[in-house]
N, CA, C and O atoms as CSV, one atom per row, in Angstrom:
chain,resi,resn,atom,element,x,y,z
A,1,MET,N,N,-72.593,5.171,-33.279
A,1,MET,CA,C,-72.105,4.279,-31.972
A,1,MET,C,C,-72.945,3.412,-31.493
A,1,MET,O,O,-73.993,3.996,-31.218
A,2,SER,N,N,-73.036,1.428,-31.076
A,2,SER,CA,C,-74.170,1.502,-30.763
A,2,SER,C,C,-74.045,1.284,-29.458
A,2,SER,O,O,-72.906,1.706,-29.258
A,3,VAL,N,N,-74.554,0.813,-28.172
A,3,VAL,CA,C,-74.791,0.779,-27.243
A,3,VAL,C,C,-73.372,0.178,-26.543
A,3,VAL,O,O,-72.609,0.733,-25.752
A,4,SER,N,N,-73.312,-1.281,-27.190
A,4,SER,CA,C,-73.250,-2.086,-26.514
A,4,SER,C,C,-71.432,-1.437,-26.691
A,4,SER,O,O,-70.480,-1.491,-25.912
A,5,LYS,N,N,-71.578,-0.870,-28.050
A,5,LYS,CA,C,-69.165,-0.022,-27.855
A,5,LYS,C,C,-69.222,0.469,-27.028
A,5,LYS,O,O,-68.365,0.397,-26.147
A,6,LEU,N,N,-70.275,1.184,-26.971
A,6,LEU,CA,C,-70.094,2.633,-26.188
A,6,LEU,C,C,-69.532,2.304,-24.860
A,6,LEU,O,O,-68.481,2.745,-24.397
A,7,LEU,N,N,-70.885,0.947,-23.945
A,7,LEU,CA,C,-70.011,0.509,-23.050
A,7,LEU,C,C,-68.898,-0.163,-22.956
A,7,LEU,O,O,-68.608,-0.296,-21.767
A,8,LEU,N,N,-68.202,-0.609,-23.597
A,8,LEU,CA,C,-66.832,-0.648,-23.767
A,8,LEU,C,C,-65.690,0.412,-23.920
A,8,LEU,O,O,-64.534,0.527,-23.514
A,9,TRP,N,N,-66.526,1.107,-24.667
A,9,TRP,CA,C,-65.480,2.232,-24.313
A,9,TRP,C,C,-65.550,3.041,-23.036
A,9,TRP,O,O,-64.567,3.730,-22.767
A,10,ILE,N,N,-66.582,3.045,-22.219
A,10,ILE,CA,C,-66.952,3.507,-20.924
A,10,ILE,C,C,-65.904,2.471,-19.815
A,10,ILE,O,O,-65.163,2.707,-18.861
A,11,TRP,N,N,-66.285,1.391,-20.475
A,11,TRP,CA,C,-65.232,0.722,-19.719
A,11,TRP,C,C,-63.451,0.427,-19.226
A,11,TRP,O,O,-62.757,0.150,-18.247
A,12,LYS,N,N,-63.360,0.768,-20.931
A,12,LYS,CA,C,-62.129,0.698,-20.976
A,12,LYS,C,C,-61.763,1.780,-20.343
A,12,LYS,O,O,-61.264,1.515,-19.249
A,13,LEU,N,N,-61.825,3.268,-20.675
A,13,LEU,CA,C,-61.195,4.466,-20.068
A,13,LEU,C,C,-61.895,4.172,-18.413
A,13,LEU,O,O,-62.291,5.328,-18.260
A,14,GLU,N,N,-62.245,3.582,-17.324
A,14,GLU,CA,C,-62.580,3.511,-16.190
A,14,GLU,C,C,-61.391,2.578,-16.130
A,14,GLU,O,O,-60.378,2.952,-15.538
A,15,LEU,N,N,-61.433,1.666,-16.569
A,15,LEU,CA,C,-59.661,0.876,-16.177
A,15,LEU,C,C,-58.419,1.496,-16.596
A,15,LEU,O,O,-57.312,1.081,-16.255
A,16,GLU,N,N,-58.735,3.031,-17.738
A,16,GLU,CA,C,-56.780,3.360,-17.152
A,16,GLU,C,C,-57.129,4.560,-16.104
A,16,GLU,O,O,-56.166,5.231,-15.732
A,17,LEU,N,N,-58.415,4.892,-15.595
A,17,LEU,CA,C,-58.621,6.015,-14.370
A,17,LEU,C,C,-58.133,5.206,-13.610
A,17,LEU,O,O,-57.176,5.735,-13.046
A,18,LEU,N,N,-58.305,4.056,-13.248
A,18,LEU,CA,C,-57.830,2.670,-12.278
A,18,LEU,C,C,-56.417,3.085,-12.111
A,18,LEU,O,O,-56.080,3.740,-11.125
A,19,GLU,N,N,-55.340,2.633,-13.293
A,19,GLU,CA,C,-54.161,2.249,-13.332
A,19,GLU,C,C,-54.049,3.943,-13.246
A,19,GLU,O,O,-53.097,3.907,-12.466
A,20,GLY,N,N,-54.284,5.453,-13.446
A,20,GLY,CA,C,-53.323,5.926,-13.572
A,20,GLY,C,C,-53.667,6.248,-12.053
A,20,GLY,O,O,-52.554,6.373,-11.542
A,21,ASN,N,N,-54.467,6.416,-11.221
A,21,ASN,CA,C,-55.209,6.717,-10.092
A,21,ASN,C,C,-53.940,5.683,-8.832
A,21,ASN,O,O,-53.568,6.080,-7.728
A,22,ILE,N,N,-53.609,4.542,-9.418
A,22,ILE,CA,C,-53.051,3.623,-8.164
A,22,ILE,C,C,-51.521,4.179,-8.074
A,22,ILE,O,O,-50.726,4.162,-7.135
A,23,ALA,N,N,-51.360,4.900,-9.994
A,23,ALA,CA,C,-49.361,4.775,-9.907
A,23,ALA,C,C,-49.532,6.373,-8.772
A,23,ALA,O,O,-48.602,6.676,-8.025
A,24,ARG,N,N,-50.723,7.151,-8.833
A,24,ARG,CA,C,-50.927,8.425,-7.936
A,24,ARG,C,C,-51.167,8.572,-7.051
A,24,ARG,O,O,-51.035,9.700,-6.576
A,25,LEU,N,N,-51.879,7.063,-5.968
A,25,LEU,CA,C,-51.421,6.882,-5.019
A,25,LEU,C,C,-50.331,5.913,-4.206
A,25,LEU,O,O,-50.292,5.349,-3.112
A,26,VAL,N,N,-49.301,6.072,-5.602
A,26,VAL,CA,C,-48.166,4.873,-4.759
A,26,VAL,C,C,-47.758,6.206,-4.335
A,26,VAL,O,O,-47.747,6.463,-3.131
A,27,ILE,N,N,-47.281,7.446,-5.556
A,27,ILE,CA,C,-46.804,8.214,-5.173
A,27,ILE,C,C,-46.863,9.086,-3.886
A,27,ILE,O,O,-46.159,9.142,-2.878
A,28,LEU,N,N,-47.930,9.718,-4.291
A,28,LEU,CA,C,-48.374,10.280,-2.806
A,28,LEU,C,C,-47.847,9.599,-1.686
A,28,LEU,O,O,-46.801,9.641,-1.038
A,29,SER,N,N,-49.126,8.825,-1.662
A,29,SER,CA,C,-48.469,7.909,0.151
A,29,SER,C,C,-47.427,7.480,0.082
A,29,SER,O,O,-47.217,6.988,1.191
A,30,LYS,N,N,-46.059,7.243,-0.916
A,30,LYS,CA,C,-45.152,7.085,-0.322
A,30,LYS,C,C,-44.630,5.683,-0.604
A,30,LYS,O,O,-43.456,5.316,-0.543
A,31,LEU,N,N,-45.953,4.793,-0.998
A,31,LEU,CA,C,-45.932,3.229,-0.716
A,31,LEU,C,C,-44.813,2.749,-1.668
A,31,LEU,O,O,-44.099,3.418,-2.415
A,32,PRO,N,N,-44.841,1.616,-1.482
A,32,PRO,CA,C,-43.726,0.503,-2.409
A,32,PRO,C,C,-44.782,-0.022,-3.442
A,32,PRO,O,O,-45.986,-0.259,-3.339
A,33,PHE,N,N,-43.473,-0.161,-4.958
A,33,PHE,CA,C,-44.717,-0.903,-5.541
A,33,PHE,C,C,-45.308,-1.763,-5.081
A,33,PHE,O,O,-46.530,-1.813,-5.220
A,34,SER,N,N,-44.891,-2.330,-4.664
A,34,SER,CA,C,-45.537,-3.652,-3.993
A,34,SER,C,C,-46.757,-3.993,-3.528
A,34,SER,O,O,-47.381,-5.054,-3.568
A,35,VAL,N,N,-47.086,-2.545,-2.917
A,35,VAL,CA,C,-48.836,-2.548,-2.530
A,35,VAL,C,C,-49.470,-3.293,-3.546
A,35,VAL,O,O,-50.158,-4.142,-2.980
A,36,VAL,N,N,-49.551,-3.368,-4.495
A,36,VAL,CA,C,-50.692,-4.033,-6.006
A,36,VAL,C,C,-50.612,-5.453,-5.389
A,36,VAL,O,O,-51.619,-6.152,-5.501
A,37,GLU,N,N,-49.472,-5.986,-4.717
A,37,GLU,CA,C,-49.251,-7.220,-4.549
A,37,GLU,C,C,-50.162,-7.903,-3.378
A,37,GLU,O,O,-50.763,-8.975,-3.444
A,38,SER,N,N,-50.109,-7.170,-2.506
A,38,SER,CA,C,-50.848,-7.917,-0.890
A,38,SER,C,C,-52.154,-7.768,-1.236
A,38,SER,O,O,-52.734,-6.904,-1.893
A,39,ASP,N,N,-52.742,-9.350,-0.352
A,39,ASP,CA,C,-54.416,-10.522,-0.204
A,39,ASP,C,C,-54.825,-8.385,0.089
A,39,ASP,O,O,-55.658,-8.070,-0.761
A,40,ARG,N,N,-54.594,-7.644,0.620
A,40,ARG,CA,C,-55.906,-6.594,1.619
A,40,ARG,C,C,-55.996,-5.610,0.164
A,40,ARG,O,O,-57.065,-5.105,-0.177
A,41,PHE,N,N,-54.761,-5.431,-0.597
A,41,PHE,CA,C,-55.094,-4.305,-1.800
A,41,PHE,C,C,-55.729,-4.485,-2.460
A,41,PHE,O,O,-56.477,-3.641,-2.955
A,42,ASN,N,N,-55.671,-6.258,-2.880
A,42,ASN,CA,C,-56.267,-7.174,-4.061
A,42,ASN,C,C,-57.237,-7.169,-3.826
A,42,ASN,O,O,-57.907,-6.689,-4.740
A,43,ARG,N,N,-58.010,-7.589,-2.677
A,43,ARG,CA,C,-59.282,-7.926,-1.506
A,43,ARG,C,C,-59.962,-6.454,-2.496
A,43,ARG,O,O,-60.532,-6.503,-3.586
A,44,LEU,N,N,-59.673,-5.337,-1.722
A,44,LEU,CA,C,-60.326,-4.149,-1.512
A,44,LEU,C,C,-60.595,-3.793,-3.563
A,44,LEU,O,O,-61.637,-3.469,-4.134
A,45,CYS,N,N,-59.682,-3.951,-3.950
A,45,CYS,CA,C,-59.587,-4.228,-6.189
A,45,CYS,C,C,-60.558,-4.633,-6.191
A,45,CYS,O,O,-61.531,-3.900,-6.368
A,46,LYS,N,N,-60.639,-5.512,-6.061
A,46,LYS,CA,C,-61.681,-7.116,-6.308
A,46,LYS,C,C,-63.187,-6.498,-6.188
A,46,LYS,O,O,-63.942,-6.228,-7.122
A,47,LEU,N,N,-63.405,-6.357,-4.896
A,47,LEU,CA,C,-64.312,-5.485,-4.157
A,47,LEU,C,C,-65.323,-4.793,-5.057
A,47,LEU,O,O,-66.549,-4.778,-5.171
A,48,LEU,N,N,-63.943,-4.046,-5.837
A,48,LEU,CA,C,-64.384,-2.484,-6.139
A,48,LEU,C,C,-64.378,-2.699,-7.947
A,48,LEU,O,O,-64.448,-1.666,-8.613
A,49,GLN,N,N,-64.338,-3.342,-8.296
A,49,GLN,CA,C,-64.094,-4.140,-9.415
A,49,GLN,C,C,-64.212,-4.878,-9.395
A,49,GLN,O,O,-63.617,-5.273,-8.392
A,50,PRO,N,N,-64.827,-5.953,-10.033
A,50,PRO,CA,C,-64.656,-7.514,-10.075
A,50,PRO,C,C,-63.777,-7.906,-11.269
A,50,PRO,O,O,-62.826,-8.682,-11.172
A,51,LEU,N,N,-64.216,-7.237,-12.540
A,51,LEU,CA,C,-63.808,-7.514,-13.883
A,51,LEU,C,C,-62.597,-7.133,-13.840
A,51,LEU,O,O,-62.055,-7.719,-14.776
A,52,TRP,N,N,-61.689,-6.371,-13.206
A,52,TRP,CA,C,-60.466,-5.535,-13.507
A,52,TRP,C,C,-59.198,-6.704,-12.896
A,52,TRP,O,O,-59.376,-7.524,-11.996
A,53,ASN,N,N,-58.114,-6.516,-13.564
A,53,ASN,CA,C,-56.901,-7.327,-13.454
A,53,ASN,C,C,-56.077,-6.197,-12.846
A,53,ASN,O,O,-55.838,-5.136,-13.424
A,54,ILE,N,N,-55.768,-6.445,-11.928
A,54,ILE,CA,C,-54.567,-5.368,-11.329
A,54,ILE,C,C,-53.575,-5.388,-11.559
A,54,ILE,O,O,-52.989,-6.470,-11.567
A,55,PRO,N,N,-53.053,-4.456,-11.792
A,55,PRO,CA,C,-51.575,-4.666,-12.396
A,55,PRO,C,C,-50.505,-4.896,-11.168
A,55,PRO,O,O,-50.503,-4.701,-9.953
A,56,SER,N,N,-49.626,-5.400,-12.120
A,56,SER,CA,C,-48.065,-5.755,-11.549
A,56,SER,C,C,-47.714,-5.005,-11.140
A,56,SER,O,O,-48.358,-3.975,-11.339
A,57,ARG,N,N,-46.278,-4.873,-10.137
A,57,ARG,CA,C,-45.833,-3.776,-9.757
A,57,ARG,C,C,-44.918,-2.783,-10.950
A,57,ARG,O,O,-44.732,-1.568,-11.014
A,58,ARG,N,N,-44.522,-3.798,-11.719
A,58,ARG,CA,C,-43.705,-3.531,-12.933
A,58,ARG,C,C,-44.722,-2.804,-13.766
A,58,ARG,O,O,-44.117,-1.884,-14.316
A,59,THR,N,N,-45.925,-2.792,-14.097
A,59,THR,CA,C,-46.356,-2.129,-14.566
A,59,THR,C,C,-46.640,-0.899,-13.563
A,59,THR,O,O,-46.111,0.137,-13.966
A,60,VAL,N,N,-47.352,-0.765,-12.348
A,60,VAL,CA,C,-46.944,0.978,-11.761
A,60,VAL,C,C,-45.960,1.032,-11.747
A,60,VAL,O,O,-45.857,1.913,-12.600
A,61,ALA,N,N,-44.929,0.810,-11.460
A,61,ALA,CA,C,-43.703,1.414,-11.924
A,61,ALA,C,C,-43.614,2.293,-12.808
A,61,ALA,O,O,-43.504,3.516,-12.733
A,62,ARG,N,N,-43.693,1.268,-14.054
A,62,ARG,CA,C,-43.323,1.861,-15.122
A,62,ARG,C,C,-44.632,3.046,-15.219
A,62,ARG,O,O,-44.493,3.720,-16.240
A,63,ASP,N,N,-45.839,3.445,-14.415
A,63,ASP,CA,C,-46.869,4.342,-14.739
A,63,ASP,C,C,-46.035,5.656,-14.007
A,63,ASP,O,O,-45.460,6.595,-14.558
A,64,CYS,N,N,-46.200,5.344,-12.529
A,64,CYS,CA,C,-44.907,6.290,-12.399
A,64,CYS,C,C,-43.539,7.490,-12.590
A,64,CYS,O,O,-43.173,8.642,-12.359
A,65,PHE,N,N,-43.030,5.682,-13.426
A,65,PHE,CA,C,-42.183,6.895,-13.836
A,65,PHE,C,C,-42.332,8.097,-15.718
A,65,PHE,O,O,-41.803,9.042,-16.302
A,66,ARG,N,N,-43.759,6.789,-15.872
A,66,ARG,CA,C,-44.549,7.744,-17.155
A,66,ARG,C,C,-44.528,9.507,-16.752
A,66,ARG,O,O,-43.867,10.403,-17.277
A,67,MET,N,N,-45.803,9.586,-15.303
A,67,MET,CA,C,-45.910,10.205,-14.248
A,67,MET,C,C,-44.726,11.253,-14.433
A,67,MET,O,O,-44.982,12.422,-14.722
A,68,PHE,N,N,-43.437,10.805,-14.261
A,68,PHE,CA,C,-42.980,12.040,-13.639
A,68,PHE,C,C,-42.382,12.324,-14.844
A,68,PHE,O,O,-42.422,13.526,-15.106
A,69,ARG,N,N,-41.885,11.691,-15.600
A,69,ARG,CA,C,-41.334,11.994,-17.217
A,69,ARG,C,C,-42.207,12.861,-17.716
A,69,ARG,O,O,-41.582,13.887,-17.987
A,70,ASP,N,N,-43.123,12.952,-17.927
A,70,ASP,CA,C,-44.673,14.125,-17.984
A,70,ASP,C,C,-44.617,15.352,-17.508
A,70,ASP,O,O,-44.498,16.332,-18.244
A,71,GLU,N,N,-44.702,15.419,-16.167
A,71,GLU,CA,C,-44.644,16.512,-15.108
A,71,GLU,C,C,-43.076,16.806,-15.281
A,71,GLU,O,O,-43.043,18.036,-15.274
A,72,LYS,N,N,-41.995,16.430,-15.405
A,72,LYS,CA,C,-40.419,16.932,-15.736
A,72,LYS,C,C,-40.366,17.555,-16.516
A,72,LYS,O,O,-39.691,18.583,-16.451
A,73,PHE,N,N,-41.592,16.941,-18.447
A,73,PHE,CA,C,-41.646,17.990,-19.087
A,73,PHE,C,C,-42.624,19.532,-19.556
A,73,PHE,O,O,-42.529,20.480,-20.335
A,74,LYS,N,N,-43.468,19.056,-18.607
A,74,LYS,CA,C,-44.136,20.120,-18.415
A,74,LYS,C,C,-43.543,21.306,-17.616
A,74,LYS,O,O,-43.855,22.479,-17.821
A,75,LEU,N,N,-42.588,20.852,-16.614
A,75,LEU,CA,C,-41.872,21.545,-16.104
A,75,LEU,C,C,-40.636,22.311,-17.092
A,75,LEU,O,O,-40.353,23.498,-16.928
A,76,ILE,N,N,-40.176,21.723,-17.795
A,76,ILE,CA,C,-39.053,22.327,-18.755
A,76,ILE,C,C,-39.610,23.311,-19.044
A,76,ILE,O,O,-39.313,24.376,-18.502
A,77,ALA,N,N,-40.601,23.211,-20.011
A,77,ALA,CA,C,-41.958,24.099,-21.231
A,77,ALA,C,C,-41.991,25.332,-20.076
A,77,ALA,O,O,-41.828,26.501,-20.424
A,78,TYR,N,N,-42.171,25.033,-18.961
A,78,TYR,CA,C,-43.186,26.120,-18.382
A,78,TYR,C,C,-41.707,26.745,-18.270
A,78,TYR,O,O,-41.835,27.925,-18.598
A,79,PHE,N,N,-40.570,26.527,-18.003
A,79,PHE,CA,C,-39.255,27.229,-17.010
A,79,PHE,C,C,-38.531,28.252,-18.628
A,79,PHE,O,O,-38.062,29.389,-18.687
A,80,LYS,N,N,-38.777,27.047,-19.866
A,80,LYS,CA,C,-38.299,28.133,-21.113
A,80,LYS,C,C,-39.145,29.339,-21.547
A,80,LYS,O,O,-38.710,30.359,-22.081
A,81,SER,N,N,-40.102,29.133,-21.313
A,81,SER,CA,C,-41.350,29.774,-21.766
A,81,SER,C,C,-41.913,31.258,-20.797
A,81,SER,O,O,-41.721,32.371,-21.285
A,82,ASP,N,N,-42.647,31.102,-19.331
A,82,ASP,CA,C,-43.026,32.947,-19.063
A,82,ASP,C,C,-42.611,32.053,-17.530
A,82,ASP,O,O,-43.319,31.216,-16.969
A,83,CYS,N,N,-41.211,32.560,-17.095
A,83,CYS,CA,C,-40.462,32.301,-16.037
A,83,CYS,C,C,-39.424,33.629,-15.593
A,83,CYS,O,O,-38.198,33.703,-15.677
A,84,SER,N,N,-40.477,34.683,-15.065
A,84,SER,CA,C,-39.580,35.560,-14.985
A,84,SER,C,C,-39.680,35.779,-13.657
A,84,SER,O,O,-39.573,36.913,-13.188
A,85,LYS,N,N,-39.841,34.980,-13.109
A,85,LYS,CA,C,-39.481,35.127,-11.564
A,85,LYS,C,C,-39.749,33.848,-10.577
A,85,LYS,O,O,-40.723,33.139,-10.326
A,86,LEU,N,N,-38.501,33.910,-10.182
A,86,LEU,CA,C,-38.183,32.414,-9.444
A,86,LEU,C,C,-37.301,32.311,-9.236
A,86,LEU,O,O,-36.339,32.356,-10.004
A,87,ALA,N,N,-37.333,31.999,-7.256
A,87,ALA,CA,C,-36.698,31.422,-6.735
A,87,ALA,C,C,-36.740,30.067,-5.730
A,87,ALA,O,O,-37.646,29.512,-5.110
A,88,LEU,N,N,-35.179,29.798,-5.900
A,88,LEU,CA,C,-33.863,28.411,-5.715
A,88,LEU,C,C,-34.054,28.644,-4.161
A,88,LEU,O,O,-34.155,29.839,-3.881
A,89,THR,N,N,-34.126,27.777,-3.087
A,89,THR,CA,C,-33.768,27.518,-2.292
A,89,THR,C,C,-33.580,26.147,-1.385
A,89,THR,O,O,-34.256,25.409,-0.668
A,90,PRO,N,N,-31.944,26.310,-1.982
A,90,PRO,CA,C,-31.187,24.531,-1.819
A,90,PRO,C,C,-31.177,24.758,-0.118
A,90,PRO,O,O,-31.130,25.773,0.577
A,91,LYS,N,N,-31.224,23.739,0.102
A,91,LYS,CA,C,-31.576,22.326,1.796
A,91,LYS,C,C,-30.439,21.341,1.861
A,91,LYS,O,O,-30.540,20.359,1.126
A,92,VAL,N,N,-29.126,21.471,2.801
A,92,VAL,CA,C,-28.660,20.189,1.980
A,92,VAL,C,C,-28.438,20.012,3.800
A,92,VAL,O,O,-28.503,20.922,4.627
A,93,TRP,N,N,-28.106,18.230,4.108
A,93,TRP,CA,C,-28.586,18.096,5.248
A,93,TRP,C,C,-27.689,16.064,5.144
A,93,TRP,O,O,-27.578,15.467,4.073
A,94,THR,N,N,-27.202,15.447,6.580
A,94,THR,CA,C,-26.842,14.340,6.447
A,94,THR,C,C,-28.327,13.652,7.173
A,94,THR,O,O,-29.300,14.335,7.495
A,95,SER,N,N,-28.251,12.564,7.288
A,95,SER,CA,C,-29.115,11.573,7.921
A,95,SER,C,C,-27.832,11.073,9.241
A,95,SER,O,O,-26.617,11.225,9.373
A,96,ILE,N,N,-29.175,10.288,10.198
A,96,ILE,CA,C,-28.372,9.884,10.755
A,96,ILE,C,C,-27.270,8.656,10.353
A,96,ILE,O,O,-26.186,8.297,10.813
A,97,GLN,N,N,-28.100,8.236,9.302
A,97,GLN,CA,C,-27.169,6.809,8.601
A,97,GLN,C,C,-26.151,7.299,7.973
A,97,GLN,O,O,-25.344,6.535,7.444
A,98,ASN,N,N,-25.961,9.029,7.898
A,98,ASN,CA,C,-25.005,9.200,7.245
A,98,ASN,C,C,-25.058,9.535,5.379
A,98,ASN,O,O,-24.117,9.701,4.603
A,99,PHE,N,N,-26.423,9.540,5.144
A,99,PHE,CA,C,-26.520,10.126,4.004
A,99,PHE,C,C,-26.603,11.168,3.630
A,99,PHE,O,O,-27.344,11.974,4.194
A,100,SER,N,N,-25.839,11.499,2.515
A,100,SER,CA,C,-26.112,13.311,2.342
A,100,SER,C,C,-27.333,13.626,1.480
A,100,SER,O,O,-27.532,13.170,0.354
A,101,TYR,N,N,-27.967,14.297,2.017
A,101,TYR,CA,C,-29.611,14.883,1.391
A,101,TYR,C,C,-29.269,15.962,0.101
A,101,TYR,O,O,-28.126,16.010,-0.353
A,102,ILE,N,N,-30.480,16.912,-0.502
A,102,ILE,CA,C,-30.545,17.871,-0.944
A,102,ILE,C,C,-31.924,18.507,-1.739
A,102,ILE,O,O,-32.315,18.217,-2.870
A,103,SER,N,N,-32.253,19.032,-1.210
A,103,SER,CA,C,-33.987,19.193,-1.570
A,103,SER,C,C,-33.236,20.613,-2.175
A,103,SER,O,O,-32.171,21.172,-1.912
A,104,LEU,N,N,-34.357,20.896,-3.124
A,104,LEU,CA,C,-34.467,22.286,-4.064
A,104,LEU,C,C,-36.000,22.832,-3.892
A,104,LEU,O,O,-36.799,22.066,-4.431
A,105,THR,N,N,-36.491,23.755,-3.388
A,105,THR,CA,C,-37.626,24.234,-2.660
A,105,THR,C,C,-37.930,25.601,-4.348
A,105,THR,O,O,-37.391,26.618,-3.911
A,106,ALA,N,N,-38.438,25.945,-5.727
A,106,ALA,CA,C,-38.341,26.670,-6.155
A,106,ALA,C,C,-40.153,27.325,-6.065
A,106,ALA,O,O,-40.927,27.099,-6.994
A,107,PRO,N,N,-40.641,28.226,-4.654
A,107,PRO,CA,C,-42.118,28.704,-5.146
A,107,PRO,C,C,-41.834,29.655,-6.162
A,107,PRO,O,O,-40.751,30.237,-6.221
A,108,LEU,N,N,-42.768,29.837,-6.969
A,108,LEU,CA,C,-43.431,30.932,-8.045
A,108,LEU,C,C,-44.162,31.677,-8.138
A,108,LEU,O,O,-45.363,31.432,-8.016
A,109,TYR,N,N,-43.634,32.965,-8.412
A,109,TYR,CA,C,-44.319,33.980,-8.082
A,109,TYR,C,C,-44.974,35.006,-9.108
A,109,TYR,O,O,-45.625,35.965,-8.692
């Protein structure tokens, strides 16, 4: 493999990692998908990697959904395999705006 092909491969890998980490940032920070269209975010990204085309909010939403789907399949596979001790704890509440919520906590032992 020539040096130019190797550098191109590394650059493409870096871009894939950037896009995956933007989706992770949006999920973990509970940011709206439109954060990638803000001026401050665009300036920061161009400062860090000037050659990178910043993904649209639809692309980020698609990446987030893909991450959710992958994690869901991992959980399903885990629950089907070796899930001998699992305790499910539901919690139900209503917000001030009268919206009903339910959460399910599942600590693994």
